[in-house]
N, C-alpha and C positions, 0 to 999 in steps of 0.2 A: 504494500500500500504506500509506504514511504517512497519507494522508487518511482511509482506512478506519479505521485504528487510532485516529487522533485523533477521528474521529466516534464510535467506540465508547466511548472514554474520556469524551467530552462527554456522551453519552447516559447512561452509568452515573453520572456525577457529578450530572447533573440529576435522575436517578431517586432518588439518595440524598438530595438536597436536598428533594425533594417528599415523600419518605416520612416520615411522622410517627414521632417517637420513642415508644417504649413508655413507659407510666406504671407505676411501681412504688410500692407503699405497704406499709409494715410495720405490722401491727396487733399491738400488744404487750399483755401481761397477759390473754391469752385462756385460758380453761379448756381445757386439752388434757391430760387425765390418762391417756389410753389410745389404742390404735389405733382404737377405735370413734369417739373424738372426732376423730381425724385423718381418718378416712373420712367423718365427718359434714361436715367442712369441704369436702372434695372434692366430696361430693354436693351441698352447698349451692350451689356455683358452677358445677357441671358444665354447666348449660344456657346459660351466658352466653358468647356467641361471642367468641373471641379471648382469653379470660381464663384464666389459670392461677393456682392457689393452692397454696402449699407451707406445710404446718403443721409446726412444730418443737416437739415435746413438751418438749425440754430448755430451750428459751428461752421457752416459752409464747407463741410468736408465729406469726402467719400473714402470709406475704408474698404479696401479690396483684400480678400484672402483667397489663396489658391494653393494647390499642391506643390508648386515650385515657382521659381523666379520667372521662367518662360511664360507660364500661364498667367501670372499676375501682370507681366509686361504686355501680353496680348490684350488683357482687359483694360489696361491703361491706354493702349493704342485705340481700343474700341471707344473709350470715352472721348478721346480727342476727335476721332472720326465722327462721333455724334454731336460735336460742337462744344464740348466742355473743355476747360483748361484749369490747371492748378499747379501746385508745387508738391513734389514727391518727398516723403519723409525718408526714403531709402535711396541712396545713391545708385543702387543697381537698377532701379526702375526709373526710366527716363520718360519725361512728358515731352512729346515731340512738339516743337514750335515751328516745324516746317510748313509754311503757309503758301509757298510759291511766290511770295513778294520778293521783288528785286531791289528794293530801296531806291526806286526812281519816282520822279514827279509825274503825276497823272492828273487828268481832268475828270476821268470817270473810271470806276473800278467795279467789276461784278464780284461780289463776295458770296461764296457758297458754303453751305454746311454749318452755319451758326445755329445753335439751339435757340429756337424762338417759339416756345409753346404757348406763351400767354402775353397779355399786354405789359406785364411787369418786365418780361424779358426784352420786349421791344423798347420800353422806356429806358432800361439799362443800356441797351445798345445806343439809343439816341443820345443819352447823357455822355457816354464814353466818346462817341464820335464828335460831339459838339466841342470837345476839348482838343481835338486833333487840328493842328495849324493848317489852315487852308480848306478844310472840309466845310462846304456850304449846305449840304443836304444829303439825305439818304432815303431809301424806299423800304426800309425794314418794316415788316408786318407780321402779325401773328401767323404762325405755321408756314411762313415763307421758306422755301428751300434755298432761295438766293435773294439778294437785293443789290441795288446800285448805290454807290457812294459818289458824290459829285463835288467839284470845287477845283482847287489847285493844291495838291497835297502829295505827300510821300506815301506810297503804298504800304511800306513797312510800318509806318506810324499808325495806320488804321488797325493792323493786326496787333501791334503792341498795346493799343488802347483796349481792344477787345480782350486780349489775354490778361490785362491788368484787372479786369472785372470778372474773370473766371470763365470766359467764353473764347472760342476760337473758330476759325473757318479756313477756307482756302481761296486763292485767286480763282475766279470762275472763268469758264470758257465762253 
């Protein structure tokens, strides 16, 4: 009986040692103004095996947990693709700021992929773009997949302003 119990304890201990620890990262300063934003985070990571994401509107943070760094990175990339942006608590998990902006002066710019689920999201975009030197207007609207920015401005400044408020997108075609 003792040998069976000892064998079981040994097997369980070995199984615990070989099991990888989950990886958790906190993405802070993410635009989370409403339950639509929270649902958008969940939808963005829903198809990634073994990953969970919890969005907290009060702290403006998303906590991602997964079986390994690669899975968590994939979830962070999915958040960016869904139009969210923030700062990673783990240097191994990179938040991509590749927007396609070239740092050039433009009079109009199509921006795609910014998370715009509600009027509060639109208001946040309007306020951020209002502070970009040379921007005179934009067409951001609730649920829009893309919008135009107009004026005489640097394209990189547009995305820097969006990322500062926890959103991101890409140069549209």
